[in-house]
C-alpha positions as CSV (number, residue, x, y, z in Angstrom):
1,X,-68.1,50.6,55.3
2,X,-66.6,49.9,51.9
3,X,-64.4,52.6,50.6
4,X,-65.3,54.1,47.2
5,X,-63.5,53.1,44.1
6,X,-60.7,55.6,43.5
7,X,-61.0,55.3,39.8
8,X,-64.7,56.4,39.8
9,X,-64.1,60.2,39.9
10,X,-67.3,61.2,38.1
11,X,-70.9,60.2,38.9
12,X,-72.1,58.8,35.6
13,X,-75.7,58.2,36.9
14,X,-76.0,61.9,37.6
15,X,-74.4,62.7,34.2
16,X,-77.1,60.6,32.4
17,X,-79.9,62.4,34.3
18,X,-78.4,65.8,33.5
19,X,-78.0,64.9,29.8
20,X,-81.7,64.0,29.6
21,X,-82.7,67.3,31.1
22,X,-80.3,69.3,28.9
23,X,-81.7,67.8,25.7
24,X,-85.1,69.4,26.4
25,X,-83.7,73.0,25.8
26,X,-80.5,72.1,24.0
27,X,-80.9,74.5,21.0
28,X,-80.5,77.5,23.3
29,X,-77.4,75.9,25.0
30,X,-75.5,74.2,22.2
31,X,-73.2,77.1,21.1
32,X,-70.1,75.6,22.7
33,X,-70.7,72.1,21.3
34,X,-71.4,73.6,17.8
35,X,-68.1,75.5,17.9
36,X,-66.1,72.5,19.1
37,X,-67.7,70.2,16.5
38,X,-66.9,72.6,13.7
39,X,-63.2,72.9,14.8
40,X,-63.0,69.1,15.1
41,X,-64.5,68.4,11.7
42,X,-62.2,71.0,10.1
43,X,-59.3,68.7,10.9
44,X,-60.7,66.1,8.5
45,X,-59.9,68.5,5.6
46,X,-56.2,67.7,6.1
47,X,-56.8,64.0,5.7
48,X,-57.0,62.8,2.1
49,X,-59.1,59.7,2.8
50,X,-62.7,58.6,2.6
51,X,-64.5,57.0,5.5
52,X,-67.5,54.9,4.5
53,X,-68.8,54.3,8.0
54,X,-68.2,56.7,10.9
55,X,-69.4,57.0,14.5
56,X,-70.3,60.2,16.4
57,X,-69.6,59.2,20.0
58,X,-71.6,61.6,22.3
59,X,-73.8,63.1,19.6
60,X,-75.8,65.6,21.7
61,X,-77.9,67.6,19.2
62,X,-76.3,66.3,16.0
63,X,-73.7,69.0,15.8
64,X,-71.1,66.7,14.3
65,X,-73.5,65.7,11.5
66,X,-74.3,69.4,10.8
67,X,-70.6,70.2,10.6
68,X,-70.0,67.3,8.2
69,X,-72.6,68.6,5.7
70,X,-71.0,69.2,2.3
71,X,-68.0,67.0,3.0
72,X,-67.9,63.9,0.8
73,X,-65.1,62.2,2.7
74,X,-67.6,60.7,5.3
75,X,-70.3,58.2,4.2
76,X,-72.8,56.9,6.7
77,X,-72.7,58.4,10.2
78,X,-74.0,56.5,13.2
79,X,-74.7,58.5,16.4
80,X,-74.5,57.4,20.0
81,X,-75.2,59.3,23.2
82,X,-75.5,58.5,26.9
83,X,-79.0,60.2,26.9
84,X,-82.1,58.8,25.2
85,X,-83.4,62.3,24.6
86,X,-80.3,63.3,22.7
87,X,-80.3,60.0,20.7
88,X,-83.9,60.9,19.7
89,X,-82.7,64.2,18.2
90,X,-80.5,62.5,15.6
91,X,-81.4,62.9,12.0
92,X,-79.9,59.5,11.2
93,X,-79.2,56.1,12.8
94,X,-78.6,56.5,16.6
95,X,-78.4,54.4,19.7
96,X,-78.1,55.0,23.4
97,X,-74.6,53.9,24.6
98,X,-72.3,54.5,27.5
99,X,-68.8,55.7,26.5
100,X,-67.3,53.5,29.2
101,X,-68.8,50.3,27.7
102,X,-69.1,50.6,23.9
103,X,-71.5,48.1,22.4
104,X,-70.0,47.9,18.9
105,X,-68.2,45.0,17.2
106,X,-64.5,45.0,16.7
107,X,-63.1,46.4,13.4
108,X,-66.4,48.1,12.6
109,X,-65.8,51.8,11.9
110,X,-63.5,53.6,9.5
111,X,-63.7,56.8,11.6
112,X,-64.7,57.7,15.2
113,X,-65.5,61.3,16.0
114,X,-66.2,62.5,19.6
115,X,-66.7,66.1,20.7
116,X,-67.3,67.3,24.3
117,X,-68.0,64.0,26.0
118,X,-64.8,62.1,26.9
119,X,-63.9,64.5,29.7
120,X,-66.7,62.8,31.8
121,X,-65.2,59.3,31.3
122,X,-63.7,57.8,34.5
123,X,-61.3,55.4,32.7
124,X,-60.2,57.5,29.7
125,X,-57.3,55.1,28.7
126,X,-59.8,52.2,28.8
127,X,-62.3,54.1,26.7
128,X,-59.6,55.0,24.2
129,X,-58.6,51.3,24.0
130,X,-62.3,50.4,23.2
131,X,-62.4,53.1,20.5
132,X,-59.2,51.6,18.9
133,X,-60.9,48.1,19.1
134,X,-64.0,49.2,17.1
135,X,-61.9,51.0,14.5
136,X,-60.9,49.1,11.4
137,X,-57.1,48.8,10.9
138,X,-55.9,52.2,9.6
139,X,-59.1,53.7,10.9
140,X,-58.9,57.3,12.3
141,X,-60.0,58.6,15.7
142,X,-60.6,62.4,16.1
143,X,-61.7,63.6,19.5
144,X,-62.2,66.9,21.3
145,X,-62.6,67.2,25.1
146,X,-62.4,69.9,27.7
147,X,-58.9,70.3,29.2
148,X,-57.5,71.2,32.6
149,X,-57.4,74.9,32.0
150,X,-61.2,75.0,31.5
151,X,-63.0,77.5,33.7
152,X,-59.9,78.4,35.7
153,X,-61.4,81.8,36.5
154,X,-64.5,80.2,38.1
155,X,-62.3,77.8,40.1
156,X,-60.3,80.7,41.5
157,X,-63.4,82.7,42.3
158,X,-65.3,79.8,44.0
159,X,-62.2,78.8,46.0
160,X,-61.7,82.3,47.3
161,X,-65.4,82.8,48.2
162,X,-65.7,79.5,49.9
163,X,-62.5,79.9,51.9
164,X,-63.6,83.4,53.0
165,X,-67.2,82.6,53.9
166,X,-67.2,78.9,54.9
167,X,-63.6,78.5,56.1
168,X,-62.8,75.6,53.8
169,X,-62.8,74.2,50.3
170,X,-64.9,71.4,48.6
171,X,-64.6,70.0,45.1
172,X,-66.7,72.3,43.0
173,X,-65.3,72.2,39.5
174,X,-64.5,68.8,37.9
175,X,-60.9,67.9,37.1
176,X,-59.9,67.4,33.5
177,X,-56.9,66.1,31.6
178,X,-54.0,68.3,30.7
179,X,-52.5,68.7,27.2
180,X,-49.3,67.1,28.3
181,X,-51.2,63.8,29.1
182,X,-53.3,63.7,26.0
183,X,-50.8,62.3,23.4
184,X,-49.4,59.9,26.0
185,X,-52.9,58.6,26.6
186,X,-53.4,57.9,22.9
187,X,-50.0,56.1,22.7
188,X,-50.8,54.1,25.8
189,X,-54.1,53.0,24.2
190,X,-52.2,51.7,21.2
191,X,-52.9,54.4,18.6
192,X,-50.3,55.0,15.9
193,X,-49.1,58.5,15.0
194,X,-50.7,60.1,18.0
195,X,-51.1,63.9,18.0
196,X,-52.7,66.3,20.6
197,X,-53.1,70.0,20.5
198,X,-55.3,72.6,22.2
199,X,-57.4,75.7,21.5
200,X,-59.0,78.1,24.0
201,X,-62.5,79.3,23.5
202,X,-63.4,82.4,25.5
203,X,-67.0,83.2,26.1
204,X,-68.4,86.5,27.7
205,X,-71.3,86.5,30.2
206,X,-73.2,89.3,31.9
207,X,-71.9,88.0,35.2
208,X,-70.7,84.8,36.8
209,X,-74.1,83.6,38.0
210,X,-75.2,83.5,34.3
211,X,-72.2,81.3,33.6
212,X,-73.1,78.9,36.4
213,X,-76.7,78.7,35.1
214,X,-75.5,78.0,31.6
215,X,-73.2,75.2,32.8
216,X,-76.1,73.5,34.7
217,X,-78.4,73.9,31.7
218,X,-75.8,72.3,29.4
219,X,-75.4,69.4,31.8
220,X,-71.8,70.4,32.4
221,X,-71.9,71.1,36.1
222,X,-69.7,69.5,38.8
223,X,-69.9,65.7,38.7
224,X,-67.1,64.8,41.1
225,X,-68.2,61.9,43.3
226,X,-67.0,63.7,46.4
227,X,-68.8,66.9,45.6
228,X,-71.0,68.5,48.2
229,X,-74.5,67.0,47.9
230,X,-76.5,69.8,49.5
231,X,-77.3,73.2,47.9
232,X,-74.5,75.8,47.9
233,X,-74.9,78.7,50.2
234,X,-76.4,81.7,48.5
235,X,-73.9,84.0,50.2
236,X,-71.0,81.9,48.9
237,X,-72.2,82.0,45.3
238,X,-72.9,85.7,45.4
239,X,-69.5,86.4,46.8
240,X,-67.9,84.2,44.1
241,X,-69.7,86.2,41.5
242,X,-68.4,89.4,43.1
243,X,-64.8,88.1,43.1
244,X,-65.2,86.9,39.5
245,X,-66.4,90.3,38.4
246,X,-63.5,92.1,40.2
247,X,-60.8,89.8,38.7
248,X,-62.0,88.8,35.3
249,X,-64.1,91.5,33.8
250,X,-63.9,92.3,30.1
251,X,-63.8,95.8,28.5
252,X,-67.5,95.5,27.8
253,X,-68.2,95.3,31.6
254,X,-68.9,91.6,31.3
255,X,-67.0,88.6,32.6
256,X,-64.9,86.1,30.5
257,X,-64.9,82.3,30.9
258,X,-62.2,80.2,29.2
259,X,-62.8,76.7,27.8
260,X,-59.6,74.8,26.9
261,X,-60.3,72.2,24.3
262,X,-57.9,69.3,23.7
263,X,-58.0,67.8,20.2
264,X,-56.8,64.2,19.9
265,X,-55.8,62.5,16.7
266,X,-54.7,58.9,16.3
267,X,-54.8,55.9,13.9
268,X,-55.5,52.3,14.4
269,X,-52.2,50.6,13.6
270,X,-51.7,49.2,10.1
271,X,-48.7,47.8,8.2
272,X,-49.0,50.6,5.6
273,X,-48.4,53.4,8.0
274,X,-45.0,55.1,8.2
275,X,-42.8,53.9,11.0
276,X,-39.8,55.6,12.7
277,X,-36.4,54.3,11.7
278,X,-34.5,52.0,14.0
279,X,-31.4,53.6,15.6
280,X,-28.5,53.4,13.1
281,X,-30.7,52.8,10.1
282,X,-30.4,56.3,8.6
283,X,-28.9,56.5,5.1
284,X,-27.5,60.0,5.4
285,X,-25.4,61.5,8.1
286,X,-26.7,64.6,9.9
287,X,-23.2,66.1,9.9
288,X,-23.1,65.9,6.1
289,X,-26.5,67.6,5.8
290,X,-25.3,70.4,8.1
291,X,-21.9,70.8,6.5
292,X,-20.0,70.0,9.7
293,X,-17.5,67.3,10.8
294,X,-18.9,64.3,12.7
295,X,-17.2,63.4,16.0
296,X,-17.8,60.3,18.1
297,X,-19.0,60.6,21.7
298,X,-16.2,61.7,24.1
299,X,-13.9,63.1,21.4
300,X,-12.4,66.4,22.4
301,X,-12.6,69.5,20.2
302,X,-9.3,71.1,19.2
303,X,-9.8,74.9,19.7
304,X,-6.3,75.9,18.7
């Protein structure tokens, strides 16, 4: 029997099917995407540039387009999504496209925006390289994806319940990248001036079962290839909800779920961009700026 590819962590066929279902009732489930899209687009306010042609990679219900309204810095916006039903929701030009195999020509877009889709990509460095390829020189990439601290409360509750009732653990919540890896991934993909930061969005639910239902309805359930294929035991889920309520209740007698969002910012390299000085190329001495005496390496300090 052939062993599975270790790079294929997520089941993309299941993701596509879930996206198609989620689109049918998306308006009731889009609150998280709307919030992330707004926070991502706000970062454009610090960039004094215009972008005649932009791409929304993973458009869902057109939340990026809505957040861009009133901003003159972005011209035409092309939408793409893995799901046909989401592409049909777009109020402008849209195509169905897989983030792992982008169908766009090189040097095509001035700006690529992506909110809440890259955390499901198996080869994230490879997808970032493709994004850099379709950007024009000096083009900008702004991305937002769920990070490794997302739903840590649910992970803890499910692990405790499964260990208690079933005597073992199975992959139940998908693994995501950490902030410490994000800027390095941008640099590895060839982006200039890479920056990564994170926000945490906390959402209150009546109970943990309501959170689990919401995740399924958003198409954000577990997609790990090695996940358990059968239905979860009712007793395990009820016990997980109990543990969740005991450990993570809010003052309003509800439960809190945390979503860590990683924001990625990088430019396609261009000769006009600032570059770090080579070692020894500085025109002014640090010691002079600090008002101290410069000493060479190994020189002893006279303390008398």
